[in-house]
N, C-alpha and C positions, 0 to 999 in steps of 0.2 A: 504493499500499500504506499503510495507516494505521501509525503507531507505536502505538497504543493495542492492546495483546494483547486486550482485551476485545471489541474490535469487528472485525467481518468485514472483510477486504480490500475495496477499492474495486470489484474485478472478479475473477473467477476465472481461473485459467491456461487459455488455450484448449486444446482437445485436438479438432482438426478431426476430423469424420466423412465418410467418403467418400459420394458419391452425394447430397449435400444440396445445395439451391442455393446459389450462391456470394454472394448478397446477399439482405436481407430488409428489407421496409417495415414501418414500424410506424405505425398510425393511432390518435392518442391521443384517447380518447373521454371523458376525465375530466371537462372542464368541462360536457358534455351528458349522456351517459348516465350519468356517475358520479354527478353531482349531482341527477339529475331525481327521484330518489325519496326524497331527504333531507327529512325534516319541517321541520327547522329552516331557514328562509329565508337563504341565504348573501347577504351585502350585494354589491350590484352591482359596487362598486369592488373587492370581494375576487375577484369571478369574473374581472374584468379582469385583475387582478394575476395570478391563477392561470394565465391563458393566455400571459400575458407571461413568467412565471417558467418555464412548460413549454416555451416556445419557445426562452428561454435555456438550457435543458439540451440542446438539439440535436434536439428533437423537430420534425420538418419539417411533419408533416400533423397538424393539431389539429382535433376538432369542437368549434367553439365554442359554439353554443348551438342553439335549435329554437323556430321559429314556429309552436307548437302553441297550443291553446286555453289560455289562462291558468287557466280555471276547471278544466281537467282535469289540468294540470300547473303549479300555483301557482309552482314553484321557478322554472319559466322564463318567467314573466310580464314578465321586464326583458330579453327578448331584443334589442329594438330598442337599449336603452342599452349592452347589453354589446357588441353587434355596433359600434356606432359608437363605443365606446370602444377597441377592440382597435387600430384604426388601420391604418397601413400596414405590410404584411410581405411579405416575399419567399417566405415558406412557403404551404403550402397551408393553407386555412382552409375548414373545411366548416360547412354550417347545414342542419338538418334542416327539412323543409317537408312539412307533410301535404297540401296543395292549393294552387290557383293563390292563393287569398286569403293564405295564408302566403308565398307566392313574392312577392306584391306587397308584402307587409310587409319582405321581405328588402331588395328594390330600394330602398324608402324609407328603410332603416335603413343601408344600405352606406356606409361612409365613403369621400368622393370621394378620399381619398389612398390607397386600397387600390391596390398595384401590380400585382395580379393579381386577376381577378375571384373572387369568393367561390364556392367550390364549392357545390354542392347535393346534399342527399341526400334520397331518398324512401325510403318504407318500405311492406313489404306482409309479410304473412304465408303461410306455408306451410300453413296449417291454417284451416278455416272458423271454428271457434269462437274463435281467438284474434283473427282478423279483425274479429269482432263486438265482442269485449271490449275491444281497442286501438284500432280504428278507428272502431267504431260502424256496420260495414257488411259485405257479404259479400266474400269475396276477390276475386271479378270485378270487383266494382265499384271495390274498392281499386286493384287493377291500373290499371284505366281512369283513376282519379284520380291516380295516379302518372305515367300516361303523358301526362297534360295538362300535369303540371308538367316532365317529361322534355323534351317537344317545345319548349315555351317556352325553358326554359334553354338547350337546346342551340342553338336559333336565334339566342339571345344570346351564343353563345359560352363558356358555361360547361360544365365537366365536371360530370357527374351520377354520383352513386354510389347503388347500390340497397342496401338493407338487406333481407333476408327473415328473418322472425323464425320460431321453432319448428321448425328445421331438423333438429333430432336428437331430438325428443321434446315432446309438449304435455301440459300437466297435465290437461287435460280428455279429449284424444283419445287419449292414449297414444302408442305409436310412429307415426313419421312415415316413410312411403314415401320413400326417396331418389329415385325416378323423379318424384314430385311436386314435390319440391324443385328437381330439376334442370328441369322444366317452368316453374315459376315464374321461376327464375333466367334462363332462357333467354329468356323473354318480356321480362325487364326490358332484356336486353342488345339484344334486336330492336327496343325501344322507344327505345334510344339511350344506356342506363347504359354507362359506361367501365368500372367494375368493379361487382360485386355481393359484398356480405359476407353471408356465410352465419352466421346466429346460433343458438348453442346456449343459448337464452333461459333456461333453467332449469337448465342444467348438467348434463344426465343423459348428455351425449354420451361415448362411450368410444372409445379408440385403434383399435379394430377397426372401428369404423362410420365414422370419418372418411373413410378412403379410398372407402368405397361412395359416400358422399355426393359427394365430390369427383368420382369416376368417373361418376355419374349426371350431374352439371353437364357434365362434359366430352363426354358423350354427346349432352347436348342442345345442344352447339355452343359452349359457353364454351371459350376458351383458358384455360390455367392462369393466365397473369399477369393475368386478368380476376376472378380468384376471390380473395376474401378469406375469412379466417377470424375468428369472434368468439366468443370461449369465455367462459362463466361458470365459477366454480371451486366451484360448490355442494357438489361431492362429491370435491374435490381432484384432479380429472382433467385441468384446463386445459393442464397443460404437457405431459402425456403426449399429449393431443390435437395441441397445436401440433408436436410431434416427428413424429406420424403425418400431420400436414399437410405438412410439410417432406418426408417421405419420398414423398409423394404429389405433390410438385413446386409446392406453393403458396408464395408468396413475399410475401403481405401479411397482416397479422395485426393485429386491433384489441384494445387493452388501455387500462386507466385507471390513472392515477397513484395508488399507494398500495393499489390493489384497490377503489376506490370503486364503488357502484352496485349496480344492480337495476333490476327494471322494476316500475311501480307498477300495472301492469295484468295480471301473471302470478303464480300461485301459486309459491310456493317459489323465486322468483328472486333469488338473493343476488348477491353482489359479482362484478364483471368479473375477467378475469385482471389481475393487478398489473402495471403497465409495468416496475416494477424487478424483479419475477421473471422476466417475459419478457426483460428486456435481459440480466440475469445467465445465463440458461438458454442463448440465443443465443450470448453471449460463450464460454461454456464449450464449445460447439461450433465455435467458431472464426469465428462470424459477428460482425463488428463493426457496431453500429447507429449509431455516432457520438453515442451518447447519454452524457452525464456522470452516471453512476449516482448519485454522492454528491450531487449538486446536485439531482438529480430525488428523492432519499430525503428531502432537507432540504424540498424543495417540499411534499411529501406530509405530512412532520411537521407543516409550518406549517398545511396544510388541515385535518389532522386535531385540530389545537389549534383552530381556529375550529368545527368540528363538535362538539368536546368528547368526541371517543372515540379510541380507539387506532387505529393503521392495520392493515388486515386483512393487508398484505403482509409476508410473513416476511423477504424480502430488505430491504425498507425498514426494518424494525425492526433487523435486524442490522447494517446499514450506518451508521445512526445511533446504535446502541446503546440504543434504546428499549426498554424492559421490557413485553411484552404486560400488558394489564391487562383 
């Protein structure tokens, strides 16, 4: 609890809600998904420090970077240097790769001092139009390409996480059939993904929709502990959707420090759910994430300073006493 009455307390008083999972995992995506759409290039050293600071806040799983085409995503052109600079860690470090060429770059860049193999993340789309916009190919080919990476990574002892974009709505195609989401997610698990993160890429999902999508994935054969949810807060619905996910039995959620992020290939895709907002929300429900919220908010304020703009996260601003601008 802070002594400054103008600032919010470090954490809310917990009021456990019956029927929710007893523990929740957070996958921090700020260094990759959070920064990828930023026009101003963040220095490599700052990206490495960002990962180190986030780990110091108690975030165990961090998506570090992506070996995508530097031409398509200039912000991540320094993926080799970032991964090499992160160094040894006992936590989970994830790297997004689009194809086998990206996987080879990962292997060449992985520091020899890493205590655990870097986890691989692959990404596909639930819709055909976004597959073309984001991956430059049709959905079936994208799944085939992801399968090649998954097979190689699993054979080499790495865990693989799958991302499915546009699970709750597509700016070109509109509503997305939950059964299609379940089909795509099921294919990724069959191919060898350990978990599959279902993305509300443009933030149009609602609390009533979330259990429908989760149920469709369960019907397709996914155990609840293999489903993660990735919400954007475009319409301010992310935390309501988290609660709906918890009530449906999901225990893993993606978020980005400070609320950074968006997708450079999707119309209307604004910031990710802020990790500070998620930690505060979960704590209020009696779910302890082990994250130092004050330290995390300070980290987000530091990154916001580098980017030259305020933090989107309401909780981060309240905890640090920052004034929205």
